[in-house]
N, C-alpha and C positions, 0 to 999 in steps of 0.2 A: 504494500500500500504506500502511496505517496504521503509525504509529510506536509500538511497544509502550512503555508506561510501566510500569516494573517495580518491585515491592517484594519484599523478602526477609525471611522470618520464620525465625529460628533462626541465631544467629551462632556456632555451635560449629564442630567440625572439618569437617563436610561443608558447612556454610554458607560457610566460608572458601574451600573448593574452588570452589563455584559463584559466589561473589562475584568471585574472581579471574577465572573464565571469562567472567562477564558483562562485566567491565571490558575484558578482552582482546578479546572479540568486538566490542564497541563501538569500541575503539581501532583495530581492524583495518580497519574500514570495510566489512567483509563484510555486516554487518547494522546498520541504524540503530535505536537504542533509547535510552530514557532510564532510567537506574537512579536511582529517585527516593526510595526509602524503605527503612529497615531497622528490624527489631524483634527484641528479645530480652528475656526476662524479667529478665536481668541487664543493666540499662541501660548499665553501663560497657562491656560488650562491644558493644552497639549503637553507642555513641558512638565506640568504636575503629574500627568498620566505617565509620561516617559520615566520620571524619577522613580515611580513605583514598579513599572513593568520592565524597564531596561530596554525599551524600544530603540531600534537602531535609527529610525527616521522619525523626526519630529517636525511637523510642518503646519502652516495655516493654509496650504494650497492643496485642495483635494486632488487636482490633476497630478500633482507631484507624487502624492501617495499612490494613486492608481498606476503610475508608471514606475514604481519602485521595483528594481531588479529582483526577480525571483518570487514576487508576490503571486499567490494563487487564490486568495480568498479575501473578501472584504465585508466588514460590518458597516451598515449605513444606519446611523443613529442620530441623524440631523432632524431639523424641523420638516414637517410633511411636504411643504412646497418644494423642497430641494431633492426629495427622493427620486422623482422620475429621471431627471438629467443624470444623477449619479448612477442609478441602476443601469441606464442605457449605456453610459460610458464604461462602466465596469463590465457589462456583458460584451461590449465590442472588444474588450481586451481579453475575453475568455476567463474572467475571474468568477469563482463561485461567490454567491451573494446571500448574505443574511440581511434583510431589511426590516426595520421596525414597522409596526402598524401605526396608523393606517398607511397603506402603500402610497396613496396619493389623495389629492383633494377631490378629484372628479373620477367618475367611472371611465371616461374616455382615456384619461391618463393611465389608469390601472390596466386597461386593456392593452395599451401600447407597451407597458412594462412587461406584461405576460408574454406578448409577442417577442419582445427583445430577448428575454431569458430562454424562451423555448427555441428561438432561432439560433442562439449561440450555443445551446446544448450544455449550459452550466448548471451546477447544483444550485437550487434556490430554495430559501426558507424565509418565512415571515414570522414576526414576533407575536403570534397569537398564543401566548404562553399558557392560557387556560387549557389547551390541549394536553398539557403535562401536569394538570392539577390532580393530585391524589383523590381529593374528595369528589370531584366531578367524574373521574374515571370509575370510582367505586359506585357512585350513584348510577351511572350509565349501566353498569353490570346489574345492579339491584333491579333496575327498571325492566330488565329483560325477562323477569319471572312471568311465565304465561298465566299463573294463577292470579295475577293482579287484575285481569280483565282489561277492557279498553281504557286508553288514556283519555281522561276527561278534559283537563286543562292544567296549565302551570302559570305561575306568575313570578317574575323576578323584579325586585327593586334594587337598583344599583345607584349608590350615591357616594359622592366625595366632595370635598371642598374644591372650589374653582381653582385649577392648578396653576394660576399665575402667581401664587404666593406659597408660603409654607415650604416644605422640603422639596417640592417640585421647582419652585422659583422659575417657572417658564416665562421666557421673554416673548413668546410667539403664539401661545395657545389662545390668547384673547383677540387674535387677528384673523378675520375670515380669509383674507388674501393668503395668509401663511398656513392656516390650519384647515380651511375648507368647511368649517362648521364648528359645532360645539360638542356637547356631551355625547351626542349620538355617534358621530363619526370618530371622534378622538378617543372616547372611552368605551362606549358601548358597541363598537365594532367587535370587541371581545364577546359581548353578550349575544349579538346576532350570530356569530360563529357557533357559540355554545347552543343556541336554540336550534340551529340546523343539525348539529351533532346529536343532541339529546332527543329532539322531538320531530325530526324529519324535515324534508325540504319545504321551503316557504313558497306558497303559490299566490298569495295576495297579502297586502298590508293596508292598514288604516292608521295614520299617524297624525298627532298634533304636537306642535312644538311651541315654545315660548321663550322669548328673550326678556330676562328680568334685571340683569345687571347693566347699568348704563355704561356707555362708552365702548361697547363690543358688538357693533352692528353685525348681524348675520351669524353670531355665535350663540346658539341656544343654550339656556340653562336647564330646560326641561324638555324631554321627549317622551310622549306616551304612545305606545304602539300596540296594536292588535295584529297578530300574525295568524294567517290561515295556513294550515299545513296540509301536505298531501293526504294524510290519513283522515282528513275531515274534521280534525279538532282545531281549536283555537288556543293560543297562548298570549300572554300580555307582558309587556316590559314597561317599567317606569324608570327612566334614567334622569338623574338629578345632579346638577352642580349647585352647591349651596355655599353659604358663608360661615359655616361652623368649623372654624379652624382647628379645634381640638377633637373633632370627630374623625375617626379613621375611615378610610375608604372601605365601604361595606357592600356586600352582595347578600341579599336574603331571598332564597329560592324556595318556593312551595310547589309540589307536584301532586296532583290528585288523579288517581286511577279509580275505576269503579270499585275495586276491592283493595285499595292501598293508598297510603299517604307517605310522602317523604318531605323533609325540610332541612335546610342547612343555612347557617348565617356566615359560612366561611367558603371562600372560593379556592382555597389551596389546602391547608391543613386544618382539620376540624371535625367535629362530630356530625353525624347525620341522625335526625329523628325519624323513626319508622313506626307506622301503625298499619296493622292488617285489618281484615274484616271483623275481627273481634279482639277484645283486649285493649289495654292502655297503650299510649305512645311509649316506646322504648328508645333508648339512645345507644347508637353505635359510637363508642368513644373515638376520639381523635386518634388514639394509638391503634385501636382496632381497624379504623379506616386505613391508616398508613400501612399496617401489616398486610392488609388485604391488597392494597395497591402494589406493594413490593412483590407479592405473589403473582398478581395479574401481569405486571410488567416484566416478570422474570429477572428481577434484579438480585445481584449478589450483595455482600456486605458493603463493599465500596460504592456500588451503584445506589444502594439505599441511602448512604450518607450524602451523596450528591443530590439525590432526589429530595431529601429533607431540606437541603440548603437551596433548593430551587434552581439547580444548575443543569438539569437534564436537557433542556431545549438546546443549550449551547454545546453540550457533549454530543448530542445527536447530530447537530449540524457538522461539527468537526469530524465525527466518524463517517458521515455520509460523504463529505468532501474528500476524505482520505481514501475511501473505498469506491468512489465514483458511483454511489447509489443515490437514488432519488430521496430527497429530504421531505419531511412533513412537520407541520403544515406548510405546503408550498404556495407559490403565487396563485395557482389556480384555486386553491381553497380560499385565499383572501379575496380573489375576484368574485367568487360566489357570495361572500358576505357583503362586498361593496355593491353588488347588484341589488341586494335587499336594502341596504342603506340608501342608495340612490332612489329606489322606489318609495322609501319612507319620506324622504325630503320632497319628492314630487307629490306625494299624498298630502303632506302638510301644506304645500304651496297651493294646491288645487282643491283642497277640502273635499277629497273623495277617495274611495278605495282604489288602489292601483294593483292590477294583476301582474304577476311575473310570468313570462312565457319562456 
């Protein structure tokens, strides 16, 4: 297998997350790679990363990083508006690409990005990290029990403080031109992907949005969505950006079957409440959930440590880049979620249900 030589563009909040994971994955010995280059428009941030990582190249010029001799893979962790050009430039150079979500501001841009990576034949993965969530993976397995009967409905409330402050300190998420929207595209693109995964393909949407925070035109604080799924059932999403700075980012999910009920307030590590046709609600503890996830994912002791630390999506990308295997979730998976988000925004603008074909 080839040893990936990796560069990272964008040394902000999410860049720090992936930089930590890259270092941890390499130190663990689970995957062999070389973390060689870092780039940020604020050179001092790039230099701070390099002081920790030992990167050979430190630059504020993304083109210089993409042209770094021997580079084989790149992480794109910049603001959303910059993703398309960087992905297309990296694909033209034949680099494997991990790009953070959302892929782009518009559906058309995402479609062109998918075409670029497929044409280039590179490994591509997108940061829909909930696909590596232990609690959601175990919930998906529990939901496959045929004794539950038909799925009736599910509801997810996803809330966090407006990420222009606090530990996010985003300089761009309050700008429609740079982000493409607000809580729906920027945060709940994760939720849309989870709804497709857990509840089946979306065939129609009805969406309402609201802008409540002054000074951020086009950036919604609230999105309320009803999804129609292929199986004939409906689910709902409430996505909220608020001003409660001390409230952690929270996802509360309830799922009703004809003969069963599941609920969790955790999107990564946490318990699941379960109720059957008779008897009280019981709780599957966070540790039980994690042990079941380790079994489902076929992880050894070191893999379990990496999973608990939230590193598996980066380990998976590096392993796929090394072995030339397709990665997951890939750009095509993100495209499917973007199509649903685009339909939601059209529904809100036109005040009607929008069918997806």
